[in-house]
C-alpha positions in Angstrom: 162.6 -168.6 -49.9 162.8 -171.6 -47.6 165.1 -170.9 -44.3 168.2 -172.2 -44.4 168.5 -172.9 -40.7 165.5 -175.5 -40.5 165.7 -178.8 -38.7 163.6 -181.9 -38.2 162.0 -180.2 -35.4 160.9 -177.1 -37.1 157.1 -176.8 -38.1 156.0 -178.5 -41.2 155.3 -174.9 -42.6 158.8 -174.0 -42.2 160.4 -177.2 -43.6 161.7 -177.8 -47.3 160.4 -180.1 -49.5 162.7 -182.5 -50.5 162.4 -184.1 -53.7 164.2 -187.6 -55.0 164.2 -188.7 -58.4 165.2 -192.0 -58.6 164.5 -194.8 -56.3 166.9 -197.4 -56.5 168.6 -198.8 -53.3 170.4 -195.3 -52.5 167.0 -193.4 -53.1 165.3 -196.0 -51.1 167.8 -195.2 -48.4 167.5 -191.4 -48.2 163.7 -191.5 -48.2 164.0 -193.8 -45.4 166.2 -192.1 -43.1 165.2 -188.5 -44.1 161.8 -189.7 -42.9 162.9 -191.4 -40.0 164.9 -188.4 -39.0 161.5 -186.2 -38.9 161.7 -184.3 -42.3 157.4 -184.5 -43.1 157.8 -183.3 -46.7 159.5 -185.9 -48.9 158.7 -186.1 -52.7 159.9 -189.2 -54.6 159.5 -190.9 -57.9 160.9 -193.7 -60.1 160.3 -194.6 -63.8 156.5 -194.1 -64.5 155.9 -198.2 -65.0 157.0 -198.5 -61.2 154.7 -196.2 -60.1 152.4 -198.7 -58.4 154.9 -200.8 -56.7 156.7 -197.4 -55.2 153.5 -196.6 -53.7 152.9 -199.9 -52.1 156.5 -199.8 -50.8 156.2 -196.3 -49.4 153.0 -196.9 -47.6 154.3 -197.1 -44.2 157.3 -194.4 -44.6 155.9 -191.2 -42.8 156.0 -187.9 -44.8 156.5 -189.6 -48.3 154.5 -188.2 -51.4 154.8 -191.0 -54.4 154.8 -189.2 -57.8 154.3 -190.8 -61.3 157.4 -189.1 -63.0 160.2 -186.0 -62.4 158.0 -183.6 -63.5 155.9 -183.3 -60.3 159.0 -183.7 -57.8 160.6 -181.0 -60.0 157.7 -178.8 -59.7 157.1 -179.0 -55.8 160.5 -179.5 -54.3 162.8 -177.1 -52.9 165.7 -179.5 -52.7 165.8 -182.0 -55.4 168.3 -185.2 -55.5 169.1 -187.3 -58.7 169.8 -190.7 -57.5 170.1 -192.1 -61.1 172.9 -194.4 -62.7 175.7 -191.8 -64.3 174.9 -193.9 -67.7 171.4 -192.2 -67.4 171.8 -189.0 -65.8 172.0 -186.8 -69.1 168.7 -188.2 -70.5 166.9 -188.0 -67.1 167.9 -184.5 -66.3 167.2 -183.3 -70.1 163.8 -184.5 -69.5 163.0 -183.4 -66.1 165.4 -180.5 -65.1 163.1 -177.7 -67.3 160.3 -178.0 -64.7 162.7 -177.3 -61.8 160.8 -174.9 -59.4 162.5 -171.5 -59.3 165.1 -171.2 -56.9 165.4 -174.4 -56.1 168.4 -176.4 -54.7 169.6 -179.4 -57.5 172.1 -182.1 -56.9 172.9 -185.4 -57.7 174.1 -188.7 -56.1 175.8 -190.3 -59.1 179.2 -191.7 -58.5 180.9 -190.1 -61.2 180.3 -186.3 -61.4 181.9 -185.2 -65.1 178.4 -186.2 -66.7 176.3 -184.8 -63.8 178.1 -181.5 -64.1 177.7 -181.2 -67.5 173.9 -182.3 -67.7 172.9 -180.0 -64.7 175.0 -177.2 -66.9 173.1 -178.0 -70.4 169.4 -178.5 -68.9 169.0 -176.7 -65.7 167.5 -173.2 -65.6 169.8 -170.5 -64.5 167.8 -169.3 -61.8 168.5 -172.9 -60.0 171.1 -173.5 -57.3 173.5 -176.8 -57.7 174.6 -178.4 -54.6 175.6 -181.9 -55.5 176.2 -184.8 -53.0 177.8 -188.2 -53.0 177.5 -190.7 -50.1 180.9 -192.8 -49.8 179.3 -196.1 -49.0 176.9 -198.7 -49.9 173.1 -198.1 -49.2 173.2 -201.0 -46.4 176.0 -199.4 -44.7 175.0 -197.2 -41.8 176.0 -193.2 -42.9 177.1 -192.3 -39.6 180.7 -191.1 -39.5 181.1 -191.9 -43.3 182.3 -189.5 -45.7 179.4 -187.5 -47.7 180.9 -185.2 -50.6 179.3 -181.6 -50.9 179.6 -179.9 -54.0 178.7 -176.5 -53.9 179.1 -175.8 -57.7 176.4 -172.8 -58.5 174.6 -171.7 -55.5 174.4 -169.2 -52.9 175.7 -170.0 -49.1 172.5 -170.1 -47.7 171.9 -172.9 -50.4 174.6 -175.3 -48.9 173.6 -174.5 -45.5 170.4 -175.9 -46.3 171.3 -179.0 -48.1 174.0 -179.4 -44.9 171.0 -179.3 -42.6 168.8 -181.5 -44.5 171.3 -184.1 -44.3 172.4 -183.9 -40.9 170.7 -186.6 -39.6 172.6 -189.1 -41.3 175.2 -187.9 -38.6 178.2 -188.6 -41.8 181.3 -186.3 -42.1 181.0 -183.7 -44.9 183.8 -183.5 -47.5 183.8 -180.5 -49.3 185.1 -180.7 -53.0 184.8 -179.7 -56.8 183.5 -182.2 -59.4 186.9 -182.2 -60.8 188.4 -183.2 -57.5 185.6 -185.7 -57.0 186.2 -187.7 -59.8 189.8 -187.8 -58.8 189.5 -188.9 -55.6 187.0 -191.2 -56.2 189.0 -192.8 -59.1 192.0 -193.0 -56.8 190.3 -194.9 -54.0 187.9 -197.0 -56.0 189.0 -197.9 -59.3 191.9 -200.2 -58.8 190.1 -201.5 -55.4 187.1 -202.6 -57.8 189.2 -203.6 -60.5 191.0 -206.0 -57.9 187.9 -207.7 -56.6 186.2 -208.0 -60.0 189.2 -209.7 -61.3 189.2 -212.5 -58.3 185.4 -213.1 -58.7 185.7 -213.8 -62.6 189.3 -215.7 -62.0 187.2 -218.0 -59.7 184.2 -218.5 -62.0 186.6 -219.3 -64.7 188.0 -222.1 -62.2 184.3 -223.2 -61.5 185.4 -223.4 -58.0 184.7 -221.7 -54.4 188.2 -222.1 -53.2 187.4 -221.2 -49.7 185.4 -224.5 -49.1 188.4 -226.4 -50.5 190.3 -224.8 -47.7 192.1 -222.2 -49.5 191.8 -218.7 -49.3 190.9 -219.0 -45.8 191.8 -216.6 -42.7 193.3 -213.3 -42.4 193.9 -211.5 -45.6 192.1 -214.1 -47.5 188.6 -213.2 -45.4 189.0 -209.8 -46.4 189.5 -211.0 -50.5 186.3 -213.6 -50.4 184.0 -211.5 -48.7 184.5 -208.2 -50.2 184.4 -210.0 -53.8 181.0 -211.4 -53.0 179.8 -208.2 -51.4 180.6 -206.4 -54.5 179.2 -208.9 -57.1 175.9 -208.9 -54.6 175.5 -205.2 -55.7 174.3 -203.7 -58.9 176.6 -203.6 -61.8 176.1 -200.1 -62.7 177.6 -199.1 -59.3 181.0 -199.8 -60.7 180.4 -199.4 -64.4 180.0 -195.8 -64.3 183.0 -195.3 -62.4 185.2 -197.3 -64.6 183.8 -196.2 -68.0 182.8 -192.5 -67.4 185.1 -191.4 -65.0 188.4 -190.0 -67.1 190.4 -190.5 -64.6 189.8 -194.4 -63.9 190.4 -196.0 -67.1 194.1 -195.4 -67.2 194.5 -196.8 -63.6 192.4 -199.9 -64.6 194.9 -200.2 -67.5 197.8 -199.8 -65.5 196.7 -202.7 -63.0 196.3 -205.3 -65.8 199.7 -204.3 -66.6 201.2 -204.6 -63.1 199.5 -207.6 -62.8 200.8 -209.3 -66.1 204.4 -207.8 -65.7 204.6 -209.2 -62.2 203.2 -212.5 -63.2 205.9 -212.9 -66.1 208.7 -212.0 -63.5 207.2 -215.1 -61.1 207.2 -217.4 -64.3 210.7 -216.3 -65.1 211.8 -217.1 -61.8 213.0 -213.4 -61.8 214.1 -213.1 -58.1 216.2 -210.1 -58.4 214.0 -207.9 -60.2 210.5 -209.1 -58.8 212.1 -208.3 -55.2 213.3 -205.0 -56.6 210.1 -204.0 -57.9 208.1 -205.0 -54.8 210.3 -203.0 -52.7 210.4 -200.2 -54.9 206.5 -199.8 -55.0 206.4 -200.3 -51.0 208.7 -197.5 -50.4 206.9 -195.4 -53.0 203.5 -195.9 -51.5 204.0 -196.5 -47.7 207.3 -194.6 -47.5 210.7 -196.4 -46.5 210.6 -198.7 -43.7 211.1 -196.4 -40.3 211.1 -193.3 -42.2 206.9 -192.8 -42.3 206.2 -192.9 -38.6 203.7 -190.1 -38.8 201.8 -191.7 -41.5 201.8 -195.2 -39.9 200.1 -193.6 -36.9 197.3 -192.1 -39.1 196.3 -195.3 -40.9 193.0 -197.3 -40.2 194.8 -199.4 -39.8 194.2 -203.5 -39.9 193.1 -205.8 -37.3 194.9 -209.2 -36.6 194.0 -212.5 -38.5 192.7 -213.7 -35.2 189.9 -211.2 -35.2 189.4 -211.6 -39.1 189.0 -215.3 -38.9 185.5 -215.2 -37.1 184.2 -214.1 -40.7 185.3 -216.5 -42.8 183.0 -218.5 -45.4 183.3 -221.9 -45.7 185.5 -224.7 -44.3 188.3 -224.1 -41.9 190.6 -226.8 -43.2 193.7 -225.5 -44.6 195.2 -227.2 -47.7 197.8 -229.9 -47.3 201.3 -227.9 -47.2 203.4 -227.9 -50.1 207.0 -228.9 -49.6 209.9 -227.9 -51.4 213.4 -229.8 -51.6 216.2 -228.0 -50.0 218.4 -228.8 -53.4 215.8 -227.2 -55.7 216.9 -224.7 -57.8 214.3 -222.2 -56.0 216.8 -222.1 -53.2 218.3 -218.5 -54.3 221.6 -217.1 -53.0 220.1 -213.9 -52.4 219.2 -212.2 -49.2 217.4 -215.0 -47.2 213.7 -215.0 -46.7 212.7 -214.7 -43.3 210.3 -217.1 -42.0 210.5 -219.7 -44.9 214.1 -221.0 -44.5 215.0 -224.1 -42.3 217.9 -225.8 -41.7 216.1 -229.4 -42.5 215.9 -231.0 -45.6 212.5 -229.5 -46.6 210.7 -226.3 -45.7 206.7 -226.0 -45.3 204.8 -223.1 -46.9 201.3 -223.8 -45.5 199.1 -221.5 -46.9 201.6 -220.0 -49.2 200.2 -217.3 -51.3 201.8 -214.5 -53.8 199.0 -212.5 -53.1 199.3 -211.2 -56.8 196.5 -209.1 -56.4 197.7 -207.0 -53.4 201.1 -206.6 -55.0 199.8 -205.7 -58.6 197.4 -202.8 -56.9 200.7 -201.6 -55.0 202.6 -201.8 -58.0 200.3 -200.2 -59.9 199.9 -197.0 -57.2 203.6 -196.6 -57.4 203.8 -196.4 -61.2 200.8 -193.7 -61.4 202.5 -192.0 -58.5 199.3 -192.2 -56.6 199.6 -192.1 -52.5 196.4 -193.2 -51.6 196.9 -192.0 -47.8 196.3 -188.7 -49.0 192.7 -189.5 -49.5 192.0 -192.2 -46.5 190.4 -189.7 -44.3 189.7 -187.2 -46.8 186.8 -189.6 -49.1 187.9 -193.3 -48.1 184.9 -195.8 -48.9 184.7 -199.0 -46.4 186.0 -201.1 -49.1 189.2 -199.0 -49.7 189.9 -199.0 -46.1 189.9 -202.5 -45.6 191.6 -203.0 -48.9 194.6 -200.7 -48.2 194.5 -201.9 -44.7 195.5 -205.4 -46.1 198.0 -204.1 -48.4 199.7 -202.3 -45.6 199.5 -205.6 -43.3 201.3 -207.5 -46.2 203.7 -204.8 -46.9 204.7 -203.1 -44.0 205.8 -206.4 -42.6 209.1 -207.8 -43.8 208.4 -211.2 -43.0 204.9 -211.5 -44.6 206.2 -209.6 -47.9 209.1 -211.8 -48.1 206.9 -215.0 -47.8 204.9 -213.6 -50.4 207.4 -213.2 -52.7 209.0 -216.3 -52.3 205.6 -218.1 -52.8 205.3 -216.3 -56.0 208.6 -217.2 -57.3 208.8 -220.9 -56.0 205.2 -222.3 -54.9 203.0 -223.7 -58.1 200.1 -224.1 -55.5 198.5 -220.9 -56.6 200.0 -220.6 -59.7 196.8 -221.5 -61.9 194.9 -219.1 -60.1 197.4 -216.4 -60.5 197.3 -217.3 -64.4 193.2 -216.9 -64.3 193.5 -213.4 -62.4 195.8 -212.1 -64.9 193.5 -213.0 -67.6 190.5 -211.5 -65.9 192.5 -208.2 -65.0 193.2 -207.7 -68.7 189.5 -208.7 -69.5 188.3 -206.1 -67.4 190.5 -203.6 -68.7 189.7 -204.4 -71.9 186.0 -204.2 -71.4 186.3 -201.0 -69.7 188.4 -199.3 -72.7 185.6 -200.5 -75.3 183.4 -198.1 -73.1 180.4 -200.2 -73.5 178.0 -200.3 -70.3 176.3 -203.5 -72.2 179.4 -205.4 -72.3 180.3 -204.8 -68.6 176.7 -205.6 -67.6 177.0 -208.8 -69.2 180.7 -209.5 -67.7 179.6 -208.7 -64.2 176.4 -210.5 -64.4 177.9 -213.6 -65.6 180.3 -213.7 -62.9 177.7 -212.8 -60.3 175.4 -215.7 -61.4 178.1 -218.2 -60.4 178.2 -216.7 -56.5 174.8 -215.8 -56.2 174.0 -218.9 -53.9 176.5 -217.0 -51.4 175.4 -213.6 -51.3 173.0 -213.1 -48.4 175.7 -214.7 -46.4 178.2 -212.8 -47.6 176.7 -209.5 -47.0 175.7 -210.2 -43.9 179.3 -211.3 -42.9 180.8 -208.4 -45.0 179.0 -205.7 -42.9 179.7 -207.5 -39.6 183.5 -207.2 -41.0 183.0 -203.4 -41.7 181.4 -202.9 -38.5 184.0 -204.7 -36.5 186.7 -202.8 -38.6 185.3 -199.3 -37.9 184.6 -200.0 -34.2 187.5 -202.1 -33.1 190.3 -201.4 -35.6 193.4 -199.7 -34.3 193.6 -195.9 -35.6 
């Protein structure tokens, strides 16, 4: 039996053989970082038709041996990690699981654990330990201090200790969960977040425009929206499809997000200020707590950087659109409570870069309707994208002035009304797509939108990486 207290400094004879089945972006990241850390026996494979290309790409990576398929990796490795899409985990484990070395440890890197758990229990031999994991970040993000979920499902204590030691060079923060808790937490932190950004991209593609290059969606909150939307579409579609379609906790959330966007938009169109304000305030109190009554939680949030800091990451032009002017005798001048920052004593009032921020309003409303408290999972297992998304939600909702300005823009400023319409249509479309449970339909919808933005991906990924780094390192805690 392999010793559990080994390190990369241990002799090669004492080191475990680490097996990686599936060499996509995450598998490659694991192979390269484990090799750089000093692990000297790393056996990898991808699909048989990729064998020659994989050998070439691994030529300069120390300690890596490339196999033609998963049988060789399974028979020879002490710790085997399946890094394949959740959609294919069943068939891959069915093929290679029976070849697993006696007494080995097996884990999976899928973003949805329900099908992974089922496959492992169905196809792995009884004399195999199951310790799964999930790095909650993109392959391009430095794993240091990021959450790394460990799931001890069917294993001895020494097996968990060995996995901890193998992955320790990542310097990630271990989070211990069950398969079921993992899927609940990832749904609560990622399902609506991904739906919001996917819907933004589809809406802008439907409008056939890059709005940030026309002087809109530039600066502050808009910076996060644009850069993270592009960053997501620059990724592989299956990263998001598995979570949305296979995670039983995700589908109701995506459906409610579309409902929230639709219902809020109808209130905007109807000019129902009283009901819109009541609903938004109720969502704020449910998710963030009544103002002034949740000081402890406020101190624990990530939280957000100033617009001045975020502005350095903008794409496109820096010229704002012409201000929207509303006549003071317009029926839009409500007799209800005044809107701070928008009322002026002159005949006109300027709204500048007015925006309803419908995507953020719908997200918080969705959480409120489903009784989801996202802060409960923030330190537990939040991805960098989720930290930024909940950060800008807090930035908007915990400022009475900014929130009232968004409500006023939603009701009375039509500058973004067509974009909001496209967003609602896109959100409903993604919800319907997920409800069909079709990976082919999801891929087609994702790739069709991604093709529209492809020319900006390199810049967006670079900018998004700098943004994440800045928020992690400089943002207030």
